N, C-alpha and C positions, 0 to 999 in steps of 0.2 A: 504494500500500500504506500503510495507516494505522500510525502509531507507537503503541506502548502508552504511556499516560500523557501528561502534559503536556510540551510542548517547552520551556516557560519555567519557570525556577526562581526564586521570589522569596526574598529574604534580608532579615533584620532585624539591626540592630546596636544595641549598647548601649555606652555610654561609662562607664568607672569611674575613680575616683581613689583612690589610697592616699597619705595624707599621710606624710611622712618620720617614722619612729619609731612608726608604727602597724602593726598586723598585718593589717588587712582592707581590701579595696577597697569603696568606697561608690559609689552611683550619682552620676554627674556631671550633675546637673540632673534635674528631674522629667520624667515622661512616657515614658521609654523602655520597651522598645526601639522604634526607628524603622525604617521600611522603607527599605532601600537603594534609591535612585532607579533606576527601570527602565533609564535610559540606561547605567548602569554595567555590568550583566551583558550588555547588548547590544553594548557597545563595548570593555570591558576586563574583567579578571578581578576576582572578589571580593577576591582577595589585594591587588590594586592599590588597590582602594577602601579596604581596611583600612589599608594603608600611608599613603595620602593623608590619611585621617581622623586617624591618629595624628600625622602630621607637622603638621597644622593645630592639633591639641591642644597639641603641644609649643611651637609658635610662640605661640599665644594664651595659654597658661598658664605662660609662662616665669617669672613672678613667684612661682610656687608651688614648693615643694620636695616631691618624692615621685615617684610613678609614675602614668602614665596608661595605661589599658588599653582596647582596642577588642575587643569580643566580637561575633562574627557567628553568627547562628542561621538555621536553615531553618524555624523556627516563629515565628509572630507573638507568641505568648505562652509563652515557654519556662518550664517549671517550675523549681523550685529545684535539681532533680537533672539537668536537661537539660544535656548537654555541648555546648559551642559547636562549630560547624563549624570555626571559625578564631579564634585569639586572638593579639593583638599587644600588646606592652607596651614602653613607653619611659620613661626617666627625665626628670624635670622639674627645672628650676632648676640644671642642672649645666653650663651654658655658661660 
């Protein structure tokens, strides 16, 4: 019996940074959003992927003060009003 629709869901993520004392998040580097590698949905949840990306950002950007945010979408090119499927935020420079 055939399933309706695709069995595989692709995800895309974007990284954002808000410098301490500012009100808005800006892209953290050019070129996003990027596709979540296919091995993640196959072996772990998209939540675990977002948590791991955020932890890596916190480690690599420890010299900055502010917040890092990971946004996960189900669309490759989300519009300005597109709500993310998942959003995680962590403070930077607070260790």
